[in-house]
All heavy atoms as an XYZ file, in Angstrom:
756
protein
N       8.655    -23.567     -6.666
C       8.063    -23.649     -5.360
C       6.597    -24.026     -5.506
O       5.861    -23.393     -6.239
C       8.209    -22.295     -4.691
C       7.739    -22.292     -3.293
S       8.337    -20.870     -2.375
C       9.860    -20.470     -3.188
N       6.181    -25.054     -4.833
C       4.841    -25.578     -4.988
C       3.931    -25.017     -3.900
O       4.168    -25.218     -2.714
C       4.874    -27.098     -4.952
C       3.554    -27.730     -5.294
C       2.910    -27.446     -6.495
C       2.962    -28.628     -4.439
C       1.702    -28.019     -6.817
C       1.759    -29.225     -4.755
C       1.129    -28.917     -5.931
O      -0.066    -29.492     -6.249
N       2.887    -24.291     -4.306
C       1.925    -23.729     -3.364
C       0.505    -23.992     -3.878
O       0.285    -24.164     -5.069
C       2.155    -22.233     -3.168
O       1.923    -21.549     -4.383
N      -0.428    -24.018     -2.939
C      -1.854    -24.172     -3.280
C      -2.665    -23.304     -2.353
O      -2.290    -23.077     -1.201
C      -2.331    -25.630     -3.072
C      -1.696    -26.650     -3.919
C      -2.502    -27.300     -5.010
N      -3.931    -27.300     -5.030
C      -4.683    -28.386     -4.963
N      -4.139    -29.573     -4.791
N      -5.990    -28.297     -5.074
N      -3.787    -22.861     -2.852
C      -4.746    -22.142     -2.032
C      -5.658    -23.146     -1.340
O      -6.144    -24.087     -1.975
C      -5.562    -21.172     -2.875
C      -4.810    -19.930     -3.203
C      -4.060    -19.705     -4.318
C      -4.690    -18.771     -2.390
N      -3.485    -18.458     -4.253
C      -3.860    -17.858     -3.075
C      -5.205    -18.396     -1.142
C      -3.533    -16.601     -2.562
C      -4.893    -17.146     -0.646
C      -4.070    -16.266     -1.337
N      -5.895    -22.939     -0.072
C      -6.746    -23.823      0.725
C      -8.119    -23.994      0.072
O      -8.648    -25.103     -0.006
C      -6.876    -23.275      2.147
C      -7.811    -24.034      3.008
C      -7.425    -25.224      3.583
C      -9.101    -23.571      3.262
C      -8.299    -25.956      4.383
C      -9.974    -24.263      4.059
C      -9.574    -25.467      4.624
N      -8.716    -22.908     -0.397
C     -10.074    -22.978     -0.952
C     -10.133    -23.770     -2.265
O     -11.211    -24.168     -2.681
C     -10.671    -21.573     -1.132
C      -9.985    -20.751     -2.165
N      -8.890    -19.968     -1.886
C     -10.243    -20.589     -3.483
C      -8.505    -19.353     -2.983
N      -9.308    -19.705     -3.977
N      -8.995    -24.043     -2.896
C      -8.957    -24.836     -4.124
C      -8.820    -26.339     -3.870
O      -8.940    -27.130     -4.806
C      -7.800    -24.385     -5.013
C      -8.045    -23.025     -5.640
O      -9.213    -22.625     -5.774
O      -7.043    -22.355     -5.989
N      -8.553    -26.710     -2.634
C      -8.337    -28.121     -2.323
C      -9.676    -28.820     -2.143
O     -10.516    -28.392     -1.367
C      -7.464    -28.282     -1.051
C      -6.069    -27.761     -1.348
C      -7.434    -29.740     -0.597
C      -5.124    -27.798     -0.169
N      -9.833    -29.902     -2.855
C     -11.032    -30.737     -2.741
C     -10.569    -32.133     -2.334
O      -9.486    -32.568     -2.705
C     -11.770    -30.801     -4.059
C     -12.301    -29.457     -4.508
C     -13.004    -29.518     -5.852
O     -13.180    -30.627     -6.392
O     -13.359    -28.444     -6.350
N     -11.380    -32.828     -1.599
C     -11.013    -34.179     -1.198
C     -10.188    -34.183      0.080
O     -10.356    -33.328      0.941
N      -9.290    -35.145      0.184
C      -8.493    -35.374      1.391
C      -7.439    -34.280      1.577
O      -6.430    -34.244      0.885
C      -7.828    -36.739      1.289
C      -7.063    -37.137      2.535
O      -7.050    -36.364      3.513
O      -6.462    -38.220      2.534
N      -7.678    -33.412      2.529
C      -6.791    -32.280      2.775
C      -5.368    -32.751      3.083
O      -4.402    -32.238      2.519
C      -7.318    -31.437      3.943
C      -6.406    -30.303      4.415
C      -6.257    -29.253      3.321
C      -6.954    -29.695      5.700
N      -5.227    -33.716      3.937
C      -3.889    -34.184      4.338
C      -3.130    -34.723      3.130
O      -1.951    -34.465      2.955
C      -4.035    -35.277      5.407
C      -2.715    -35.762      5.966
C      -2.256    -34.851      7.079
N      -0.902    -35.128      7.505
C      -0.573    -35.949      8.487
N      -1.492    -36.611      9.142
N       0.687    -36.096      8.833
N      -3.783    -35.452      2.286
C      -3.136    -35.995      1.087
C      -2.729    -34.873      0.135
O      -1.649    -34.895     -0.426
C      -4.075    -36.976      0.378
C      -3.421    -37.829     -0.645
C      -2.367    -38.749     -0.043
O      -2.453    -39.176      1.106
N      -1.344    -39.054     -0.809
N      -3.595    -33.875     -0.011
C      -3.317    -32.754     -0.901
C      -2.156    -31.891     -0.373
O      -1.466    -31.257     -1.142
C      -4.562    -31.886     -1.075
C      -5.664    -32.563     -1.837
C      -5.340    -32.758     -3.304
O      -4.609    -31.928     -3.876
O      -5.831    -33.734     -3.886
N      -1.976    -31.864      0.939
C      -0.908    -31.048      1.535
C       0.462    -31.698      1.415
O       1.467    -30.990      1.489
C      -1.217    -30.769      3.008
C      -2.315    -29.746      3.194
S      -2.721    -29.429      4.919
C      -1.167    -28.758      5.521
N       0.515    -32.984      1.217
C       1.810    -33.644      1.114
C       2.588    -33.096     -0.080
O       2.086    -33.018     -1.176
C       1.652    -35.154      0.991
C       1.156    -35.780      2.270
C       1.076    -37.274      2.129
C       0.330    -37.860      3.298
N       1.083    -38.275      4.379
N       3.808    -32.684      0.181
C       4.637    -32.159     -0.882
C       4.509    -30.669     -1.124
O       5.236    -30.096     -1.922
N       3.559    -30.011     -0.436
C       3.408    -28.572     -0.579
C       4.500    -27.837      0.170
O       4.838    -28.213      1.278
C       2.069    -28.094     -0.011
C       0.808    -28.272     -0.819
C      -0.363    -27.643     -0.068
C       0.926    -27.652     -2.186
N       5.014    -26.802     -0.406
C       5.915    -25.895      0.321
C       5.073    -24.867      1.058
O       5.363    -24.495      2.184
C       6.869    -25.215     -0.664
C       7.700    -24.123     -0.066
C       8.766    -24.663      0.846
N       9.648    -23.568      1.240
C      10.394    -23.582      2.295
N      10.405    -24.629      3.074
N      11.168    -22.565      2.588
N       4.014    -24.353      0.398
C       3.144    -23.331      0.966
C       1.680    -23.692      0.818
O       1.250    -24.117     -0.245
C       3.364    -22.001      0.241
C       4.606    -21.292      0.656
C       5.820    -21.365      0.032
C       4.783    -20.430      1.762
N       6.716    -20.596      0.687
C       6.119    -20.002      1.751
C       3.932    -19.967      2.769
C       6.628    -19.142      2.724
C       4.447    -19.092      3.721
C       5.779    -18.703      3.691
N       0.936    -23.485      1.876
C      -0.524    -23.530      1.833
C      -0.980    -22.101      2.095
O      -0.662    -21.499      3.123
C      -1.105    -24.467      2.881
C      -2.629    -24.558      2.879
C      -3.134    -25.139      1.547
C      -3.125    -25.383      4.048
N      -1.692    -21.516      1.133
C      -2.144    -20.133      1.215
C      -3.630    -20.113      1.588
O      -4.428    -20.847      1.007
C      -1.910    -19.437     -0.116
C      -0.475    -19.540     -0.652
C      -0.375    -18.913     -2.024
C       0.502    -18.915      0.327
N      -3.964    -19.271      2.569
C      -5.324    -19.259      3.110
C      -5.876    -17.835      3.084
O      -5.214    -16.902      3.511
C      -5.324    -19.776      4.566
C      -4.720    -21.202      4.617
C      -6.738    -19.781      5.133
C      -4.483    -21.718      6.035
N      -7.085    -17.708      2.580
C      -7.785    -16.411      2.605
C      -8.407    -16.213      3.986
O      -8.780    -17.179      4.661
C      -8.903    -16.371      1.561
C      -8.444    -16.634      0.147
C      -9.600    -16.645     -0.812
N     -10.609    -17.661     -0.436
C     -11.667    -17.972     -1.138
N     -11.893    -17.367     -2.278
N     -12.518    -18.877     -0.720
N      -8.570    -14.956      4.384
C      -9.165    -14.603      5.668
C     -10.503    -15.313      5.863
O     -10.783    -15.852      6.932
C      -9.339    -13.089      5.746
C     -10.134    -12.608      6.939
C     -10.390    -11.112      6.918
N     -10.731    -10.525      5.632
C     -11.958    -10.497      5.114
N     -12.968    -11.049      5.750
N     -12.187     -9.928      3.952
N     -11.326    -15.328      4.848
C     -12.667    -15.898      4.972
C     -12.668    -17.417      5.123
O     -13.664    -18.010      5.495
C     -13.560    -15.483      3.804
C     -13.035    -15.844      2.442
C     -12.237    -14.725      1.757
O     -11.558    -13.941      2.449
O     -12.306    -14.645      0.531
N     -11.528    -18.043      4.886
C     -11.429    -19.503      5.019
C     -10.815    -19.952      6.341
O     -10.703    -21.154      6.591
C     -10.611    -20.094      3.871
C     -11.287    -19.907      2.528
O     -12.532    -20.003      2.482
O     -10.590    -19.631      1.541
N     -10.389    -19.014      7.177
C      -9.687    -19.367      8.407
C     -10.495    -20.292      9.319
O      -9.946    -21.215      9.917
C      -9.264    -18.121      9.174
C      -8.092    -17.367      8.577
C      -7.840    -16.087      9.362
C      -6.852    -18.219      8.542
N     -11.768    -20.045      9.436
C     -12.606    -20.866     10.317
C     -12.634    -22.330      9.888
O     -12.761    -23.223     10.733
C     -14.026    -20.313     10.375
N     -12.477    -22.596      8.610
C     -12.507    -23.961      8.087
C     -11.102    -24.580      8.006
O     -10.970    -25.750      7.698
C     -13.116    -23.982      6.686
C     -14.553    -23.514      6.639
C     -15.064    -23.513      5.226
C     -14.645    -22.196      4.584
N     -15.187    -21.943      3.281
N     -10.064    -23.783      8.268
C      -8.692    -24.218      8.013
C      -7.968    -24.805      9.220
O      -6.785    -25.147      9.115
C      -7.883    -23.054      7.462
N      -8.623    -24.968     10.339
C      -7.944    -25.500     11.536
C      -7.222    -26.831     11.266
O      -6.078    -26.993     11.678
C      -8.942    -25.644     12.710
O      -9.489    -24.342     12.986
C      -8.245    -26.167     13.947
N      -7.837    -27.801     10.583
C      -7.111    -29.044     10.318
C      -5.833    -28.807      9.496
O      -4.817    -29.487      9.703
C      -8.102    -29.893      9.521
C      -9.435    -29.347      9.874
C      -9.217    -27.873     10.112
N      -5.864    -27.848      8.600
C      -4.673    -27.547      7.800
C      -3.531    -27.058      8.682
O      -2.384    -27.436      8.508
C      -5.012    -26.504      6.733
N      -3.848    -26.223      9.659
C      -2.831    -25.699     10.561
C      -2.220    -26.806     11.398
O      -1.036    -26.827     11.670
C      -3.407    -24.668     11.509
C      -3.989    -23.470     10.855
C      -4.436    -23.375      9.566
C      -4.170    -22.198     11.426
N      -4.887    -22.108      9.336
C      -4.738    -21.381     10.456
C      -3.917    -21.681     12.692
C      -5.054    -20.047     10.708
C      -4.244    -20.364     12.930
C      -4.800    -19.563     11.946
N      -3.064    -27.772     11.819
C      -2.573    -28.873     12.645
C      -1.600    -29.737     11.866
O      -0.585    -30.167     12.409
C      -3.744    -29.697     13.147
C      -4.627    -28.945     14.100
S      -6.102    -29.809     14.728
C      -6.152    -31.365     13.936
N      -1.885    -30.017     10.610
C      -1.034    -30.901      9.816
C       0.151    -30.213      9.197
O       1.153    -30.853      8.855
C      -1.852    -31.569      8.708
C      -2.915    -32.488      9.217
C      -4.218    -32.362      8.768
C      -2.633    -33.485     10.121
C      -5.219    -33.199      9.213
C      -3.622    -34.331     10.595
C      -4.907    -34.194     10.130
N       0.084    -28.902      8.998
C       1.140    -28.183      8.297
C       2.508    -28.396      8.931
O       3.483    -28.683      8.232
C       0.805    -26.700      8.226
N       2.594    -28.242     10.220
C       3.879    -28.406     10.890
C       4.397    -29.832     10.775
O       5.574    -30.054     10.526
C       3.759    -27.999     12.359
C       5.094    -27.927     13.040
C       5.018    -27.328     14.431
O       3.947    -26.826     14.834
O       6.048    -27.359     15.111
N       3.520    -30.797     10.897
C       3.923    -32.193     10.774
C       4.436    -32.519      9.372
O       5.391    -33.297      9.225
C       2.745    -33.121     11.072
C       2.224    -33.105     12.503
C       0.929    -33.917     12.572
C       3.256    -33.643     13.458
N       3.832    -31.919      8.365
C       4.190    -32.214      6.985
C       5.226    -31.263      6.398
O       5.615    -31.395      5.252
C       2.925    -32.178      6.104
C       1.957    -33.291      6.439
O       2.400    -34.314      6.986
O       0.755    -33.123      6.182
N       5.667    -30.265      7.184
C       6.681    -29.334      6.714
C       6.156    -28.302      5.736
O       6.896    -27.745      4.945
N       4.861    -28.037      5.808
C       4.228    -27.041      4.924
C       4.185    -25.701      5.630
O       3.820    -25.606      6.796
C       2.784    -27.481      4.577
O       2.829    -28.768      3.983
C       2.138    -26.496      3.633
N       4.552    -24.646      4.925
C       4.485    -23.296      5.483
C       3.110    -22.714      5.188
O       2.507    -23.000      4.152
C       5.574    -22.425      4.856
C       7.006    -22.908      5.062
C       7.980    -22.009      4.312
C       7.364    -22.979      6.534
N       2.616    -21.877      6.112
C       1.277    -21.299      5.988
C       1.390    -19.802      5.709
O       2.082    -19.072      6.429
C       0.460    -21.503      7.284
C       0.272    -22.977      7.588
C      -0.867    -20.751      7.212
C      -0.727    -23.686      6.721
N       0.668    -19.354      4.670
C       0.547    -17.919      4.364
C      -0.909    -17.541      4.431
O      -1.763    -18.269      3.912
N      -1.202    -16.425      5.082
C      -2.600    -15.986      5.254
C      -2.760    -14.575      4.691
O      -2.023    -13.658      5.058
C      -3.019    -16.006      6.739
C      -4.437    -15.458      6.899
C      -2.910    -17.404      7.317
N      -3.734    -14.416      3.802
C      -4.122    -13.106      3.297
C      -5.273    -12.628      4.162
O      -6.402    -13.102      4.033
C      -4.544    -13.202      1.829
C      -4.883    -11.847      1.230
O      -5.109    -10.892      1.994
O      -4.907    -11.749     -0.005
N      -4.993    -11.709      5.066
C      -5.989    -11.256      6.043
C      -6.386     -9.803      5.817
O      -6.842     -9.122      6.715
C      -5.455    -11.450      7.465
C      -6.535    -11.597      8.479
N      -7.222    -10.519      8.993
C      -7.048    -12.697      9.066
C      -8.116    -10.970      9.876
N      -8.024    -12.276      9.936
N      -6.213     -9.321      4.612
C      -6.589     -7.933      4.306
C      -8.101     -7.768      4.397
O      -8.854     -8.698      4.161
C      -6.102     -7.532      2.931
C      -4.593     -7.463      2.835
C      -4.156     -7.213      1.448
N      -4.474     -8.385      0.626
C      -4.270     -8.466     -0.666
N      -3.754     -7.451     -1.315
N      -4.588     -9.555     -1.332
N      -8.523     -6.562      4.764
C      -9.949     -6.265      4.814
C     -10.564     -6.359      6.186
O     -11.725     -6.013      6.385
N      -9.815     -6.818      7.176
C     -10.321     -6.944      8.537
C      -9.117     -6.931      9.475
O      -8.053     -7.419      9.116
C     -11.114     -8.248      8.692
C     -11.728     -8.431     10.058
S     -12.644     -9.996     10.165
C     -14.164     -9.512      9.387
N      -9.307     -6.404     10.692
C      -8.206     -6.406     11.656
C      -7.818     -7.829     12.024
O      -8.684     -8.674     12.241
C      -8.603     -5.643     12.926
C      -8.636     -4.152     12.705
O      -7.964     -3.640     11.802
N      -9.402     -3.460     13.505
N      -6.524     -8.081     12.115
C      -6.013     -9.391     12.502
C      -5.983     -9.489     14.015
O      -5.436     -8.614     14.677
C      -4.622     -9.608     11.921
C      -4.020    -10.934     12.295
C      -4.423    -12.086     11.639
C      -3.061    -11.038     13.283
C      -3.887    -13.325     11.979
C      -2.509    -12.257     13.630
C      -2.927    -13.393     12.978
N      -6.550    -10.542     14.555
C      -6.539    -10.792     15.994
C      -5.480    -11.840     16.310
O      -5.628    -12.993     15.934
C      -7.917    -11.280     16.474
C      -9.036    -10.296     16.260
C      -8.857     -9.037     17.085
O      -8.483     -9.076     18.248
N      -9.096     -7.893     16.457
N      -4.417    -11.415     16.985
C      -3.363    -12.344     17.353
C      -3.895    -13.383     18.318
O      -4.783    -13.117     19.110
C      -2.191    -11.596     17.996
O      -1.502    -10.841     17.044
N      -3.314    -14.571     18.230
C      -3.708    -15.657     19.111
C      -2.741    -16.803     18.996
O      -1.660    -16.680     18.415
N      -3.117    -17.934     19.554
C      -2.251    -19.106     19.551
C      -1.928    -19.564     18.122
O      -0.895    -20.141     17.863
C      -2.859    -20.249     20.395
C      -4.088    -20.829     19.716
C      -1.832    -21.315     20.693
N      -2.806    -19.266     17.178
C      -2.595    -19.658     15.787
C      -1.421    -18.909     15.145
O      -0.914    -19.334     14.119
C      -3.870    -19.435     14.969
C      -4.377    -18.041     15.030
N      -5.203    -17.605     16.032
C      -4.159    -16.978     14.227
C      -5.475    -16.332     15.837
N      -4.849    -15.924     14.753
N      -0.955    -17.818     15.761
C       0.179    -17.072     15.189
C       1.382    -17.968     14.948
O       2.095    -17.796     13.973
C       0.606    -15.936     16.124
C      -0.300    -14.747     16.061
O      -1.468    -14.877     15.756
N       0.227    -13.592     16.373
N       1.614    -18.924     15.820
C       2.796    -19.772     15.670
C       2.726    -20.672     14.437
O       3.743    -21.166     13.977
C       3.038    -20.592     16.931
C       1.977    -21.608     17.237
C       2.312    -22.363     18.505
N       3.517    -23.146     18.309
C       3.569    -24.459     18.195
N       2.466    -25.144     18.282
N       4.689    -25.093     18.009
N       1.543    -20.865     13.880
C       1.409    -21.709     12.687
C       1.554    -20.894     11.408
O       1.715    -21.474     10.337
C       0.049    -22.403     12.691
N       1.507    -19.574     11.506
C       1.557    -18.707     10.328
C       2.996    -18.254     10.073
O       3.661    -17.771     10.982
C       0.649    -17.477     10.501
C      -0.801    -17.905     10.731
C       0.739    -16.567      9.283
C      -1.727    -16.758     11.116
N       3.450    -18.419      8.857
C       4.807    -18.006      8.488
C       4.817    -16.697      7.710
O       5.795    -15.967      7.718
C       5.478    -19.099      7.665
C       5.603    -20.362      8.422
N       4.609    -21.313      8.440
C       6.588    -20.827      9.216
C       4.986    -22.317      9.210
N       6.180    -22.050      9.706
N       3.722    -16.411      7.007
C       3.612    -15.207      6.214
C       2.191    -14.666      6.374
O       1.222    -15.411      6.206
C       3.891    -15.515      4.740
C       3.653    -14.420      3.725
C       4.540    -13.193      3.989
C       3.887    -14.938      2.321
N       2.089    -13.380      6.709
C       0.781    -12.772      6.929
C       0.704    -11.480      6.111
O       1.583    -10.620      6.217
C       0.581    -12.465      8.412
C      -0.721    -11.789      8.808
C      -1.919    -12.691      8.518
C      -0.688    -11.397     10.279
N      -0.337    -11.360      5.309
C      -0.594    -10.162      4.514
C      -1.788     -9.451      5.138
O      -2.882    -10.005      5.217
C      -0.885    -10.550      3.069
C      -1.220     -9.434      2.075
C      -0.100     -8.421      2.001
C      -1.487    -10.043      0.707
N      -1.546     -8.216      5.640
C      -2.571     -7.451      6.334
C      -2.582     -6.017      5.845
O      -1.656     -5.575      5.170
C      -2.353     -7.469      7.866
C      -2.631     -8.832      8.458
C      -0.946     -7.013      8.216
N      -3.603     -5.284      6.232
C      -3.666     -3.866      5.888
C      -2.726     -3.053      6.753
O      -2.110     -2.092      6.288
C      -5.100     -3.341      6.054
C      -6.066     -3.996      5.086
O      -5.716     -4.172      3.904
O      -7.178     -4.361      5.516
N      -2.588     -3.420      8.029
C      -1.766     -2.661      8.976
C      -0.918     -3.650      9.779
O      -1.464     -4.500     10.476
C      -2.653     -1.844      9.914
C      -1.871     -1.036     10.920
O      -0.654     -0.870     10.786
O      -2.520     -0.550     11.882
N       0.391     -3.549      9.683
C       1.302     -4.493     10.343
C       1.586     -4.135     11.792
O       2.236     -4.911     12.502
C       2.656     -4.556      9.588
O       3.282     -3.276      9.651
C       2.455     -4.975      8.145
N       1.098     -3.035     12.270
C       1.378     -2.549     13.620
C       0.931     -3.527     14.706
O      -0.223     -3.961     14.720
C       0.680     -1.202     13.836
C       1.158     -0.442     15.046
C       2.576      0.077     14.893
O       2.982      0.401     13.758
O       3.283      0.137     15.898
N       1.843     -3.870     15.600
C       1.513     -4.673     16.775
C       1.369     -6.150     16.554
O       0.995     -6.879     17.484
N       1.651     -6.662     15.393
C       1.530     -8.107     15.140
C       2.879     -8.761     15.402
O       3.878     -8.387     14.798
C       1.049     -8.389     13.710
C      -0.319     -7.766     13.491
C       1.017     -9.892     13.439
C      -0.815     -7.845     12.063
N       2.894     -9.731     16.304
C       4.143    -10.417     16.651
C       3.944    -11.932     16.561
O       2.822    -12.423     16.491
C       4.587    -10.056     18.076
O       3.573    -10.473     19.001
C       4.837     -8.559     18.227
N       5.055    -12.645     16.568
C       4.997    -14.107     16.592
C       4.845    -14.749     15.224
O       4.618    -15.941     15.129
N       4.975    -13.954     14.174
C       4.836    -14.454     12.800
C       6.128    -14.098     12.072
O       6.633    -12.985     12.185
C       3.601    -13.847     12.108
C       2.334    -14.310     12.820
C       3.556    -14.238     10.626
C       1.068    -13.643     12.361
N       6.672    -15.043     11.313
C       7.966    -14.854     10.671
C       8.021    -13.600      9.806
O       8.938    -12.811      9.902
C       8.322    -16.090      9.816
O       8.236    -17.259     10.652
C       9.706    -15.976      9.229
N       7.029    -13.402      8.923
C       7.053    -12.261      8.020
C       5.630    -11.695      7.915
O       4.689    -12.401      7.565
C       7.550    -12.701      6.647
C       7.765    -11.566      5.664
C       8.404    -12.083      4.391
C       8.718    -10.971      3.422
N       9.323    -11.487      2.184
N       5.506    -10.383      8.208
C       4.230     -9.686      8.108
C       4.401     -8.552      7.094
O       5.309     -7.739      7.220
C       3.793     -9.118      9.473
C       2.450     -8.413      9.353
C       3.729    -10.216     10.532
N       3.559     -8.545      6.085
C       3.654     -7.543      5.014
C       2.300     -6.891      4.774
O       1.265     -7.442      5.148
C       4.181     -8.176      3.688
C       5.607     -8.693      3.878
C       3.278     -9.278      3.212
N       2.346     -5.710      4.125
C       1.092     -5.014      3.851
C       0.949     -4.607      2.392
O       0.052     -3.870      2.046
C       0.982     -3.765      4.743
O       2.042     -2.879      4.457
N       1.839     -5.101      1.535
C       1.774     -4.755      0.120
C       1.944     -6.005     -0.744
O       2.592     -6.962     -0.351
C       2.860     -3.758     -0.237
C       2.710     -2.428      0.460
C       3.826     -1.466      0.115
O       4.695     -1.806     -0.690
O       3.805     -0.348      0.675
N       1.358     -5.959     -1.934
C       1.531     -7.043     -2.881
C       0.568     -8.201     -2.633
O      -0.499     -8.047     -2.053
N       1.002     -9.378     -3.075
C       0.219    -10.599     -2.895
C       1.049    -11.590     -2.101
O       2.263    -11.434     -1.970
C      -0.114    -11.248     -4.269
O       1.092    -11.677     -4.872
C      -0.859    -10.267     -5.173
N       0.414    -12.613     -1.600
C       1.154    -13.635     -0.859
C       2.220    -14.260     -1.766
O       3.359    -14.481     -1.345
C       0.218    -14.731     -0.345
C      -0.641    -14.380      0.871
C      -1.544    -15.547      1.213
C       0.225    -13.982      2.062
N       1.852    -14.548     -3.003
C       2.776    -15.199     -3.927
C       4.055    -14.387     -4.134
O       5.111    -14.967     -4.383
C       2.118    -15.450     -5.283
C       1.009    -16.488     -5.247
C      -0.375    -15.907     -4.991
O      -0.494    -14.737     -4.559
O      -1.360    -16.636     -5.181
N       3.986    -13.060     -4.025
C       5.155    -12.227     -4.189
C       6.127    -12.299     -3.030
O       7.273    -11.909     -3.139
C       4.728    -10.760     -4.382
C       4.008    -10.516     -5.676
C       3.425     -9.119     -5.770
O       3.206     -8.466     -4.744
O       3.198     -8.684     -6.911
N       5.667    -12.817     -1.887
C       6.484    -12.820     -0.669
C       6.901    -14.209     -0.192
O       7.664    -14.314      0.762
C       5.729    -12.111      0.456
C       5.505    -10.659      0.198
N       6.498     -9.713      0.333
C       4.397     -9.994     -0.221
C       6.007     -8.522      0.034
N       4.740     -8.667     -0.331
N       6.405    -15.260     -0.823
C       6.796    -16.592     -0.346
C       8.234    -16.889     -0.684
O       8.791    -16.357     -1.624
C       5.851    -17.711     -0.884
C       5.827    -17.751     -2.414
C       4.441    -17.515     -0.346
C       4.966    -18.857     -2.970
N       8.861    -17.736      0.110
C      10.254    -18.089     -0.079
C      10.427    -19.585     -0.124
O       9.591    -20.344      0.148
C      11.141    -17.470      1.006
C      10.809    -17.926      2.394
C      11.319    -19.018      3.053
C       9.868    -17.318      3.316
N      10.770    -19.101      4.319
C       9.892    -18.085      4.487
C       9.039    -16.213      3.242
C       9.105    -17.781      5.600
C       8.262    -15.922      4.350
C       8.300    -16.699      5.510
């Protein structure tokens, strides 16, 4: 399964996303990752977000997230899989 971390991508994001099964995003990179969310669905890339360390605020972006790693899973809806243990890599499919 081919995955990459958003913060490791340099150069043309869209080109780097082609062929990815998973794009993994750290909480601190979310503000810069909007273009990745827009292209992910078009390119068939699944999005995983490690949002530990801060409360997750649900919003329209929930529909773009397939896997969410948080400290507390209570009340989070609209995301395929929400977990609170391990790493993103341990939960991707």
